[in-house]
C-alpha positions as a Markdown table, in Angstrom:
| # | Residue | x | y | z |
|---|---|---|---|---|
| 1 | Met | 63.8 | 33.2 | 111.4 |
| 2 | Tyr | 60.3 | 33.8 | 112.8 |
| 3 | Ala | 57.6 | 31.4 | 114.0 |
| 4 | Leu | 54.0 | 32.6 | 114.0 |
| 5 | Val | 51.9 | 30.7 | 116.5 |
| 6 | Asp | 48.3 | 30.9 | 115.6 |
| 7 | Cys | 45.5 | 29.4 | 117.8 |
| 8 | Asn | 43.0 | 27.5 | 115.6 |
| 9 | Ser | 39.4 | 28.8 | 115.8 |
| 10 | Phe | 40.5 | 30.4 | 119.1 |
| 11 | Phe | 37.1 | 31.5 | 120.5 |
| 12 | Cys | 35.5 | 28.2 | 119.7 |
| 13 | Ser | 38.5 | 26.2 | 121.0 |
| 14 | Val | 38.3 | 28.0 | 124.3 |
| 15 | Glu | 34.7 | 27.1 | 124.6 |
| 16 | Lys | 35.5 | 23.5 | 123.8 |
| 17 | Val | 38.1 | 23.4 | 126.6 |
| 18 | Phe | 35.4 | 24.0 | 129.2 |
| 19 | His | 32.8 | 21.9 | 127.4 |
| 20 | Pro | 34.6 | 18.7 | 126.5 |
| 21 | Gly | 31.4 | 17.1 | 125.1 |
| 22 | Leu | 31.6 | 19.5 | 122.1 |
| 23 | Arg | 34.7 | 17.8 | 120.5 |
| 24 | Ser | 34.1 | 17.2 | 116.8 |
| 25 | Lys | 30.8 | 19.1 | 117.0 |
| 26 | Pro | 29.9 | 22.3 | 115.1 |
| 27 | Val | 30.4 | 25.3 | 117.3 |
| 28 | Cys | 29.9 | 29.1 | 116.6 |
| 29 | Val | 30.6 | 32.2 | 118.7 |
| 30 | Leu | 28.6 | 35.3 | 118.1 |
| 31 | Ser | 29.3 | 39.0 | 118.1 |
| 32 | Asn | 27.8 | 41.7 | 120.3 |
| 33 | Asn | 24.1 | 41.3 | 121.0 |
| 34 | Asp | 24.3 | 37.8 | 119.6 |
| 35 | Gly | 24.0 | 39.2 | 116.1 |
| 36 | Cys | 26.6 | 37.7 | 113.7 |
| 37 | Ile | 28.9 | 34.7 | 113.7 |
| 38 | Val | 32.5 | 35.9 | 114.4 |
| 39 | Ala | 34.2 | 32.5 | 114.9 |
| 40 | Leu | 33.3 | 28.9 | 113.9 |
| 41 | Thr | 34.8 | 25.5 | 113.8 |
| 42 | Pro | 35.7 | 23.5 | 110.7 |
| 43 | Glu | 32.6 | 21.3 | 111.4 |
| 44 | Ala | 30.4 | 24.4 | 111.3 |
| 45 | Lys | 32.1 | 25.7 | 108.1 |
| 46 | Ala | 31.3 | 22.3 | 106.4 |
| 47 | Leu | 27.6 | 23.0 | 107.0 |
| 48 | Gly | 27.8 | 26.1 | 104.9 |
| 49 | Leu | 28.1 | 28.6 | 107.7 |
| 50 | His | 30.5 | 31.5 | 107.3 |
| 51 | Arg | 32.0 | 34.2 | 109.5 |
| 52 | Gly | 29.8 | 37.3 | 109.3 |
| 53 | Asn | 26.5 | 35.4 | 108.8 |
| 54 | Pro | 23.7 | 37.1 | 110.8 |
| 55 | Leu | 22.4 | 34.4 | 113.1 |
| 56 | Phe | 18.7 | 34.9 | 112.2 |
| 57 | Lys | 19.5 | 34.2 | 108.5 |
| 58 | Val | 21.1 | 30.9 | 109.2 |
| 59 | Met | 19.0 | 29.7 | 112.2 |
| 60 | Asp | 17.5 | 26.9 | 110.1 |
| 61 | Ile | 21.0 | 25.4 | 109.5 |
| 62 | Val | 21.9 | 25.9 | 113.2 |
| 63 | Lys | 18.7 | 24.1 | 114.4 |
| 64 | Ala | 18.7 | 21.3 | 111.8 |
| 65 | Asn | 22.4 | 20.4 | 112.6 |
| 66 | Asn | 22.4 | 21.0 | 116.3 |
| 67 | Val | 25.1 | 23.7 | 116.0 |
| 68 | Val | 26.1 | 24.8 | 119.5 |
| 69 | Val | 26.2 | 28.6 | 119.7 |
| 70 | Phe | 27.9 | 30.8 | 122.4 |
| 71 | Ser | 27.9 | 34.6 | 123.0 |
| 72 | Ser | 31.3 | 36.2 | 123.0 |
| 73 | Asn | 33.1 | 36.1 | 126.4 |
| 74 | Met | 36.2 | 38.2 | 125.8 |
| 75 | Met | 37.2 | 38.0 | 129.5 |
| 76 | Leu | 37.5 | 34.3 | 129.2 |
| 77 | Tyr | 39.3 | 34.4 | 125.9 |
| 78 | Ala | 41.8 | 37.0 | 127.1 |
| 79 | Ala | 42.6 | 34.9 | 130.1 |
| 80 | Met | 43.2 | 31.8 | 128.0 |
| 81 | Ser | 45.3 | 33.9 | 125.5 |
| 82 | Lys | 47.5 | 35.0 | 128.4 |
| 83 | Arg | 48.1 | 31.4 | 129.4 |
| 84 | Val | 49.2 | 30.5 | 125.8 |
| 85 | Thr | 51.5 | 33.5 | 125.6 |
| 86 | Asn | 53.1 | 32.7 | 129.0 |
| 87 | Ile | 53.9 | 29.2 | 127.8 |
| 88 | Leu | 55.6 | 30.6 | 124.7 |
| 89 | Arg | 57.6 | 33.2 | 126.8 |
| 90 | Lys | 58.9 | 30.5 | 129.1 |
| 91 | Ser | 60.2 | 28.6 | 126.1 |
| 92 | Ile | 61.4 | 31.5 | 123.9 |
| 93 | Pro | 63.0 | 34.7 | 125.1 |
| 94 | His | 61.6 | 37.0 | 122.4 |
| 95 | Val | 57.8 | 36.7 | 121.8 |
| 96 | Glu | 55.8 | 39.5 | 120.2 |
| 97 | Lys | 52.1 | 39.2 | 121.0 |
| 98 | Tyr | 50.3 | 40.4 | 117.8 |
| 99 | Ser | 46.7 | 39.7 | 118.6 |
| 100 | Ile | 44.5 | 37.7 | 121.0 |
| 101 | Asp | 45.3 | 34.5 | 119.1 |
| 102 | Glu | 48.6 | 35.2 | 117.4 |
| 103 | Ser | 52.2 | 35.6 | 118.5 |
| 104 | Phe | 55.5 | 36.0 | 116.6 |
| 105 | Cys | 58.5 | 34.2 | 118.1 |
| 106 | Arg | 62.0 | 35.2 | 117.0 |
| 107 | Leu | 64.1 | 32.1 | 116.4 |
| 108 | Asp | 67.4 | 33.8 | 115.3 |
| 109 | Gly | 70.3 | 31.5 | 115.9 |
| 110 | Tyr | 68.2 | 28.5 | 117.0 |
| 111 | Glu | 69.0 | 26.6 | 113.7 |
| 112 | Arg | 72.6 | 26.3 | 115.0 |
| 113 | Phe | 71.7 | 24.3 | 118.1 |
| 114 | Cys | 68.5 | 22.5 | 117.2 |
| 115 | Asp | 66.0 | 21.5 | 114.5 |
| 116 | Met | 63.5 | 24.4 | 114.6 |
| 117 | Glu | 60.6 | 22.2 | 113.5 |
| 118 | Ser | 61.2 | 19.7 | 116.3 |
| 119 | Phe | 61.7 | 22.6 | 118.8 |
| 120 | Met | 58.4 | 24.2 | 117.9 |
| 121 | Arg | 56.6 | 20.9 | 117.8 |
| 122 | Ala | 57.5 | 20.3 | 121.4 |
| 123 | Ile | 56.0 | 23.8 | 122.2 |
| 124 | Val | 52.8 | 23.0 | 120.3 |
| 125 | Glu | 52.5 | 19.8 | 122.4 |
| 126 | Lys | 53.1 | 21.7 | 125.6 |
| 127 | Ile | 50.4 | 24.2 | 124.7 |
| 128 | Arg | 48.0 | 21.4 | 123.9 |
| 129 | Leu | 48.9 | 19.6 | 127.2 |
| 130 | Tyr | 48.6 | 22.7 | 129.4 |
| 131 | Thr | 45.6 | 24.4 | 127.8 |
| 132 | Asp | 44.1 | 22.0 | 125.3 |
| 133 | Ile | 44.2 | 24.7 | 122.6 |
| 134 | Pro | 45.2 | 23.5 | 119.1 |
| 135 | Val | 47.7 | 25.8 | 117.4 |
| 136 | Ser | 49.3 | 26.1 | 113.9 |
| 137 | Val | 52.8 | 27.3 | 113.4 |
| 138 | Gly | 54.5 | 28.9 | 110.4 |
| 139 | Ile | 58.3 | 29.2 | 110.4 |
| 140 | Ala | 60.0 | 31.5 | 107.8 |
| 141 | Pro | 62.7 | 34.2 | 107.5 |
| 142 | Thr | 60.0 | 37.0 | 107.6 |
| 143 | Arg | 56.8 | 37.7 | 109.5 |
| 144 | Thr | 54.7 | 37.8 | 106.3 |
| 145 | Leu | 56.0 | 34.4 | 105.1 |
| 146 | Ala | 55.5 | 33.0 | 108.6 |
| 147 | Lys | 51.9 | 34.0 | 108.4 |
| 148 | Val | 51.6 | 32.3 | 105.0 |
| 149 | Gly | 53.2 | 29.2 | 106.6 |
| 150 | Ser | 50.7 | 29.2 | 109.5 |
| 151 | Lys | 47.8 | 29.3 | 107.0 |
| 152 | Tyr | 49.1 | 26.2 | 105.2 |
| 153 | Ala | 49.7 | 24.4 | 108.6 |
| 154 | Lys | 46.1 | 25.1 | 109.6 |
| 155 | Lys | 44.6 | 24.2 | 106.2 |
| 156 | Tyr | 46.5 | 21.0 | 105.4 |
| 157 | Lys | 46.7 | 18.1 | 107.9 |
| 158 | Gly | 49.8 | 16.7 | 106.2 |
| 159 | Tyr | 51.9 | 19.5 | 107.8 |
| 160 | Asp | 50.9 | 18.2 | 111.3 |
| 161 | Ser | 50.4 | 21.8 | 112.6 |
| 162 | Ile | 53.8 | 23.1 | 111.4 |
| 163 | Cys | 54.9 | 24.5 | 108.0 |
| 164 | Val | 58.5 | 25.5 | 107.4 |
| 165 | Ile | 59.5 | 27.9 | 104.6 |
| 166 | Asp | 63.2 | 27.9 | 104.9 |
| 167 | Asn | 64.5 | 28.0 | 101.3 |
| 168 | Asp | 63.7 | 29.7 | 98.0 |
| 169 | Ser | 62.1 | 26.7 | 96.4 |
| 170 | Lys | 59.6 | 26.4 | 99.3 |
| 171 | Arg | 59.0 | 30.1 | 99.3 |
| 172 | Arg | 58.1 | 30.2 | 95.6 |
| 173 | Lys | 55.9 | 27.2 | 95.8 |
| 174 | Ala | 54.0 | 28.6 | 98.8 |
| 175 | Leu | 53.5 | 32.0 | 97.2 |
| 176 | Glu | 52.4 | 30.5 | 93.9 |
| 177 | Met | 49.5 | 28.5 | 95.5 |
| 178 | Phe | 48.5 | 31.2 | 98.1 |
| 179 | Ser | 45.6 | 33.6 | 97.7 |
| 180 | Leu | 46.7 | 37.2 | 97.0 |
| 181 | Glu | 43.9 | 38.6 | 99.2 |
| 182 | Asp | 45.1 | 36.6 | 102.2 |
| 183 | Ile | 48.6 | 38.2 | 102.2 |
| 184 | Trp | 49.2 | 40.2 | 105.4 |
| 185 | Gly | 49.2 | 43.9 | 104.5 |
| 186 | Ile | 47.1 | 43.8 | 101.3 |
| 187 | Gly | 43.8 | 45.5 | 101.7 |
| 188 | Arg | 40.8 | 45.7 | 99.4 |
| 189 | Arg | 41.8 | 48.8 | 97.4 |
| 190 | Thr | 45.4 | 47.5 | 97.0 |
| 191 | Leu | 44.0 | 44.2 | 95.9 |
| 192 | Val | 41.9 | 45.8 | 93.2 |
| 193 | Lys | 44.8 | 47.8 | 91.9 |
| 194 | Leu | 47.1 | 44.8 | 91.8 |
| 195 | Arg | 44.5 | 42.9 | 89.8 |
| 196 | Gln | 44.2 | 45.7 | 87.4 |
| 197 | Leu | 48.0 | 45.6 | 86.9 |
| 198 | Gly | 47.9 | 41.9 | 86.2 |
| 199 | Ile | 49.1 | 40.6 | 89.6 |
| 200 | Asn | 47.1 | 37.5 | 90.4 |
| 201 | Ser | 49.2 | 35.7 | 93.0 |
| 202 | Pro | 51.7 | 36.6 | 95.7 |
| 203 | Leu | 54.4 | 35.1 | 93.5 |
| 204 | Asp | 53.5 | 37.5 | 90.6 |
| 205 | Leu | 54.1 | 40.4 | 93.1 |
| 206 | Ala | 57.3 | 39.0 | 94.5 |
| 207 | Asp | 58.8 | 38.6 | 91.0 |
| 208 | Lys | 58.3 | 42.3 | 90.2 |
| 209 | Ser | 61.2 | 44.6 | 90.6 |
| 210 | Glu | 61.4 | 47.0 | 93.6 |
| 211 | Asn | 61.3 | 50.0 | 91.3 |
| 212 | Trp | 58.0 | 48.7 | 89.7 |
| 213 | Val | 56.4 | 48.4 | 93.2 |
| 214 | Lys | 57.6 | 51.9 | 94.2 |
| 215 | Arg | 56.2 | 53.3 | 91.0 |
| 216 | Tyr | 52.6 | 52.2 | 91.6 |
| 217 | Phe | 52.4 | 51.8 | 95.4 |
| 218 | Thr | 53.3 | 53.4 | 98.7 |
| 219 | Leu | 55.8 | 52.3 | 101.3 |
| 220 | Pro | 53.6 | 49.6 | 103.1 |
| 221 | Leu | 53.4 | 47.5 | 100.0 |
| 222 | Val | 57.1 | 47.9 | 99.3 |
| 223 | Arg | 57.7 | 46.4 | 102.7 |
| 224 | Thr | 55.3 | 43.6 | 101.9 |
| 225 | Trp | 57.1 | 43.0 | 98.6 |
| 226 | Lys | 60.4 | 42.8 | 100.5 |
| 227 | Glu | 59.0 | 40.4 | 103.1 |
| 228 | Leu | 57.6 | 38.1 | 100.3 |
| 229 | Asn | 61.2 | 38.0 | 98.9 |
| 230 | Gly | 62.6 | 36.9 | 102.3 |
| 231 | Ile | 63.8 | 40.4 | 103.4 |
| 232 | Asp | 62.8 | 41.1 | 107.0 |
| 233 | Cys | 61.6 | 44.7 | 107.3 |
| 234 | Ile | 58.2 | 44.9 | 109.1 |
| 235 | Asp | 58.3 | 46.0 | 112.8 |
| 236 | Thr | 55.2 | 44.8 | 114.6 |
| 237 | Ser | 55.5 | 47.7 | 117.1 |
| 238 | Glu | 54.7 | 50.0 | 114.1 |
| 239 | Val | 51.9 | 47.7 | 112.9 |
| 240 | Leu | 50.3 | 47.7 | 116.3 |
| 241 | Gln | 50.5 | 51.5 | 116.7 |
| 242 | Lys | 47.0 | 52.6 | 116.1 |
| 243 | Gln | 46.0 | 55.9 | 114.5 |
| 244 | Ser | 42.7 | 55.8 | 116.4 |
| 245 | Ile | 40.9 | 53.8 | 119.0 |
| 246 | Cys | 37.2 | 53.2 | 118.7 |
| 247 | Thr | 34.8 | 51.7 | 121.3 |
| 248 | Ser | 31.2 | 51.3 | 120.0 |
| 249 | Arg | 28.3 | 49.0 | 120.5 |
| 250 | Ser | 24.9 | 48.2 | 119.1 |
| 251 | Phe | 22.4 | 48.4 | 122.0 |
| 252 | Gly | 20.6 | 45.4 | 123.3 |
| 253 | Asn | 17.4 | 47.4 | 123.1 |
| 254 | Met | 16.8 | 50.7 | 121.3 |
| 255 | Thr | 16.5 | 53.8 | 123.6 |
| 256 | Ser | 15.6 | 57.4 | 123.2 |
| 257 | Asp | 16.5 | 58.3 | 126.8 |
| 258 | Leu | 19.4 | 60.8 | 127.0 |
| 259 | Asn | 20.5 | 59.4 | 130.4 |
| 260 | Asp | 20.9 | 55.9 | 128.8 |
| 261 | Leu | 23.0 | 57.5 | 126.0 |
| 262 | Arg | 25.1 | 59.4 | 128.5 |
| 263 | Glu | 25.8 | 56.1 | 130.4 |
| 264 | Ala | 26.8 | 54.3 | 127.2 |
| 265 | Val | 29.0 | 57.1 | 126.0 |
| 266 | Ser | 30.7 | 57.5 | 129.4 |
| 267 | Ser | 31.4 | 53.7 | 129.4 |
| 268 | Phe | 32.9 | 53.8 | 125.9 |
| 269 | Ala | 35.0 | 56.9 | 126.6 |
| 270 | Gly | 36.4 | 55.2 | 129.7 |
| 271 | Ser | 37.3 | 52.2 | 127.7 |
| 272 | Cys | 39.1 | 54.3 | 125.1 |
| 273 | Ala | 41.0 | 56.1 | 127.8 |
| 274 | Asn | 42.0 | 52.8 | 129.4 |
| 275 | Lys | 43.3 | 51.5 | 126.1 |
| 276 | Leu | 45.3 | 54.6 | 125.6 |
| 277 | Arg | 47.0 | 54.3 | 128.9 |
| 278 | Ser | 47.7 | 50.6 | 128.3 |
| 279 | Gln | 49.7 | 51.7 | 125.2 |
| 280 | His | 51.4 | 54.5 | 127.0 |
| 281 | Ala | 49.7 | 56.9 | 124.6 |
| 282 | Val | 47.6 | 60.0 | 124.5 |
| 283 | Ala | 45.0 | 61.4 | 122.1 |
| 284 | Gly | 44.4 | 64.8 | 120.7 |
| 285 | Asn | 40.8 | 64.4 | 119.4 |
| 286 | Val | 37.6 | 62.9 | 120.8 |
| 287 | Thr | 34.8 | 61.9 | 118.4 |
| 288 | Val | 31.3 | 60.7 | 119.3 |
| 289 | Phe | 28.7 | 59.2 | 117.0 |
| 290 | Ile | 25.1 | 58.1 | 117.5 |
| 291 | Leu | 22.9 | 56.1 | 115.1 |
| 292 | Ser | 19.3 | 55.1 | 114.8 |
| 293 | Asn | 18.3 | 51.6 | 113.5 |
| 294 | Arg | 18.7 | 51.8 | 109.7 |
| 295 | Phe | 17.0 | 48.5 | 109.3 |
| 296 | Arg | 13.7 | 49.8 | 110.8 |
| 297 | Glu | 12.3 | 51.8 | 107.9 |
| 298 | Asp | 9.1 | 52.4 | 109.9 |
| 299 | Leu | 11.1 | 54.6 | 112.4 |
| 300 | Glu | 12.5 | 58.1 | 112.0 |
| 301 | Gln | 16.1 | 57.9 | 110.9 |
| 302 | Tyr | 18.9 | 60.0 | 112.4 |
| 303 | Asn | 22.7 | 59.8 | 112.7 |
| 304 | Asn | 25.3 | 62.3 | 113.7 |
| 305 | Ile | 29.0 | 62.5 | 114.4 |
| 306 | Arg | 31.1 | 65.3 | 115.9 |
| 307 | Thr | 34.7 | 65.8 | 116.9 |
| 308 | Arg | 36.4 | 68.0 | 119.5 |
| 309 | Pro | 40.2 | 68.7 | 119.8 |
| 310 | Met | 41.6 | 68.4 | 123.3 |
| 311 | Phe | 43.5 | 71.4 | 124.7 |
| 312 | Val | 46.4 | 69.0 | 125.6 |
| 313 | Asn | 46.8 | 65.5 | 124.3 |
| 314 | Thr | 45.5 | 63.2 | 127.1 |
| 315 | Ser | 44.6 | 59.8 | 128.3 |
| 316 | Asp | 42.7 | 61.1 | 131.3 |
| 317 | Thr | 39.3 | 59.3 | 131.7 |
| 318 | Ile | 37.6 | 62.2 | 133.3 |
| 319 | Glu | 38.8 | 64.7 | 130.6 |
| 320 | Ile | 37.9 | 62.4 | 127.7 |
| 321 | Thr | 34.5 | 61.5 | 129.1 |
| 322 | His | 33.7 | 65.2 | 129.8 |
| 323 | Ala | 34.4 | 66.1 | 126.2 |
| 324 | Ala | 32.4 | 63.1 | 124.9 |
| 325 | Leu | 29.4 | 64.0 | 126.9 |
| 326 | Gln | 29.5 | 67.6 | 125.7 |
| 327 | Leu | 29.5 | 66.3 | 122.1 |
| 328 | Leu | 26.6 | 64.0 | 122.9 |
| 329 | Asn | 24.5 | 66.8 | 124.3 |
| 330 | Glu | 25.1 | 68.9 | 121.1 |
| 331 | Met | 24.0 | 66.0 | 118.9 |
| 332 | Tyr | 21.1 | 64.5 | 120.8 |
| 333 | Arg | 17.6 | 64.8 | 119.3 |
| 334 | Pro | 14.6 | 63.7 | 121.5 |
| 335 | Gly | 12.1 | 61.2 | 120.2 |
| 336 | Ile | 14.6 | 59.2 | 118.2 |
| 337 | Leu | 15.1 | 55.5 | 119.0 |
| 338 | Tyr | 18.9 | 55.1 | 119.0 |
| 339 | Lys | 20.4 | 51.7 | 118.2 |
| 340 | Lys | 24.2 | 52.4 | 118.4 |
| 341 | Ala | 26.7 | 54.9 | 119.8 |
| 342 | Gly | 30.5 | 55.0 | 119.9 |
| 343 | Val | 33.5 | 57.0 | 121.0 |
| 344 | Ile | 36.7 | 57.4 | 118.9 |
| 345 | Val | 40.0 | 58.9 | 120.1 |
| 346 | Ser | 42.5 | 59.9 | 117.4 |
| 347 | Asp | 45.6 | 61.9 | 116.8 |
| 348 | Ile | 47.4 | 59.4 | 119.0 |
| 349 | Ser | 51.0 | 60.0 | 120.1 |
| 350 | Asp | 53.4 | 58.6 | 122.7 |
| 351 | Ala | 52.6 | 59.9 | 126.3 |
| 352 | Ser | 56.3 | 60.8 | 126.8 |
| 353 | Cys | 56.0 | 63.4 | 123.9 |
| 354 | Val | 53.3 | 65.6 | 125.5 |
| 355 | Thr | 54.3 | 69.2 | 125.8 |
| 356 | Pro | 52.9 | 71.0 | 128.8 |
| 357 | Asp | 50.9 | 74.2 | 128.1 |
| 358 | Phe | 51.1 | 77.3 | 130.3 |
| 359 | Phe | 47.4 | 77.9 | 129.7 |
| 360 | Asp | 46.3 | 74.4 | 130.5 |
| 361 | Val | 42.8 | 74.5 | 132.1 |
| 362 | Ile | 43.7 | 71.5 | 134.3 |
| 363 | Lys | 46.1 | 72.7 | 136.8 |
| 364 | Asn | 46.6 | 69.5 | 138.8 |
| 365 | Arg | 47.4 | 67.3 | 135.8 |
| 366 | His | 50.2 | 65.5 | 137.6 |
| 367 | Asn | 47.9 | 64.4 | 140.4 |
| 368 | Arg | 45.2 | 63.4 | 137.8 |
| 369 | Asn | 47.7 | 61.2 | 136.1 |
| 370 | Arg | 48.5 | 59.5 | 139.4 |
| 371 | Leu | 44.7 | 59.0 | 140.0 |
| 372 | Met | 44.4 | 57.3 | 136.6 |
| 373 | Gln | 47.3 | 55.0 | 137.4 |
| 374 | Thr | 45.7 | 54.1 | 140.7 |
| 375 | Met | 42.4 | 53.3 | 138.9 |
| 376 | Asp | 44.2 | 51.1 | 136.5 |
| 377 | Arg | 46.0 | 49.2 | 139.2 |
| 378 | Ile | 42.7 | 48.6 | 141.0 |
| 379 | Asn | 41.0 | 47.4 | 137.9 |
| 380 | Gln | 43.9 | 45.1 | 136.9 |
| 381 | Arg | 43.7 | 43.5 | 140.4 |
| 382 | Tyr | 40.0 | 43.3 | 140.9 |
| 383 | Gly | 38.6 | 43.2 | 137.4 |
| 384 | Thr | 37.6 | 45.6 | 134.6 |
| 385 | Lys | 35.3 | 48.4 | 135.8 |
| 386 | Ser | 35.8 | 47.6 | 139.5 |
| 387 | Ile | 36.2 | 51.3 | 139.8 |
| 388 | Cys | 34.9 | 53.8 | 137.2 |
| 389 | Leu | 33.2 | 57.2 | 136.9 |
| 390 | Ala | 29.7 | 57.7 | 138.4 |
| 391 | Ser | 28.4 | 58.6 | 135.0 |
| 392 | Glu | 28.9 | 55.0 | 133.9 |
| 393 | Ser | 26.2 | 52.4 | 134.7 |
| 394 | Leu | 27.1 | 49.0 | 136.0 |
| 395 | Asn | 23.4 | 47.9 | 136.2 |
| 396 | Asn | 21.5 | 46.0 | 133.5 |
| 397 | Arg | 20.5 | 49.0 | 131.3 |
| 398 | Pro | 18.7 | 49.0 | 127.9 |
| 399 | Trp | 21.9 | 49.9 | 126.1 |
| 400 | His | 23.9 | 46.9 | 127.5 |
| 401 | Val | 24.5 | 44.1 | 125.0 |
| 402 | Lys | 22.6 | 40.8 | 124.9 |
| 403 | Cys | 24.7 | 37.9 | 126.0 |
| 404 | Glu | 22.1 | 35.3 | 126.5 |
| 405 | Leu | 24.4 | 32.4 | 125.5 |
| 406 | Lys | 27.6 | 33.5 | 127.3 |
| 407 | Ser | 29.6 | 30.9 | 129.2 |
| 408 | Ser | 30.9 | 31.6 | 132.7 |
| 409 | Asn | 34.2 | 33.4 | 133.5 |
| 410 | Tyr | 35.8 | 30.2 | 134.7 |
| 411 | Leu | 39.3 | 31.7 | 135.0 |
| 412 | Thr | 38.7 | 35.2 | 136.3 |
| 413 | Asp | 35.7 | 35.1 | 138.7 |
| 414 | Leu | 35.7 | 32.9 | 141.8 |
| 415 | Asn | 31.9 | 32.9 | 141.8 |
| 416 | Glu | 31.9 | 31.3 | 138.3 |
| 417 | Ile | 34.8 | 28.9 | 138.8 |
| 418 | Leu | 34.3 | 25.6 | 137.1 |
| 419 | Thr | 32.7 | 22.9 | 139.3 |
| 420 | Ile | 33.0 | 19.2 | 138.8 |
| 421 | Lys | 30.5 | 16.7 | 140.1 |
| 422 | Ile | 32.0 | 13.4 | 141.4 |
C-alpha cells in the first residue's frame, strides 16, 4: 500500500504560516516577475480566480476583494518542504519525495500491525502541529490510485483529510467519478485520443483489456492502466529521471545589452549544471534560446535557438557555461530588446556511465570534478550562489526578476529571521 501526502495550496499555506492574520482570507502567489497566478487558496478560487491568470487581467477582482498577493519565494517554500518531508521520514522508513509538495510513503505490511488510516491521521496531525501546513492523504495499493485518493481527500471535507481506496468496490467508485484529465500520466494528446476511442472516465479505461490498451497506446499508458487496476508497476525514480533540464526566465526589464544577456545565460547555465550534479547526472547537449517581447508589436521581433553537443557528457559548470556563452554570441543581434532567455541541457545520463575520451580537450577533468563538488558543498552550507562564476552577476541587473511582493526568507537567512514584538 502507498500513501500520497499532498500539501494543500502549498505556496499559499507557507505564506499563511508566517502571516497568521491571513487565515480564511483569499491569498495568491505569483510567478516570475509577478506575472501570473501559480497558486491560490480555495477562498481565492471562490472569487473566480484561476491558476494561470495574468495578474493585470484580474487586478479588479484582487482589489475589490482585498486578495493578498505574494511573489514566489522558492527558498522559503523549499525549506518548509524539507521540514514536512523530515517529519514523514521520522515516522515512515520508506518515503519517496516526488515534488516540493508531494511525497509517496510505502506502507507495505503496516496493515498487519495497525489501522493505516489512524496511523496516517496521527502523522497529518503531527505535520499540522509542527509546521501548521494542512495536508491531504490518499491511501491505495498503487501510486496512481493514491493520487486519486489524495484529490478526493482535498476536495471533500467529509474525508477529513484522508481517503482510503483499499478494495475493488471503492476503486471502481473512485474511478467512475474522477476526471480522466486529472489521472496521473495522461497528457493532452493521450486524452484527445482516449476521447476519440470512446473513453470518457478512468473506469472506462480500467475496464478495457490489456491487449486493447497495447494496440492503441505505448508503454506509459499500459502502466497507467495497470495502476488503475491495482497493479503496482510505476517506479518514481524513472518518472523523476528527466530527459532535459531547462532554466529560463522572463526579464524584469527588457535589455539589448550583450553583457546583460551574458550574465543571464551564465546564471542559467550554472543552475542547470548544479541540477545535473544534484541528480548525479551528466548532459551531452547544451541549448540556448533568446526571445524578444512578442506582446510588443511596436518593437522589432526576433528569436533564435541553437544547440551544441559536448565533447564528453558533463555536469561541469565552467564547461557548460562556456558552451552556452559561445552559442549566445552566435545568436545575438544588436538593437533588439530581449525579454527572455534560457539554457537547456539534454541527452542526460548517469554520471557513473561516462566513458573517458583519449582526445578530451579538458586534461584535468578529475580535478575539475573535485572543484565542482567543493562549490556545491559551499553553496549547500552558505546558500545558493554563495560561490559562482565571475560571469554571473549577483547585483540588481535589468534581467533579474521582479519580486516586489516577496516575503522574507524566515528559515534560511539570519538577517531576515522572523521577529516578534512583545
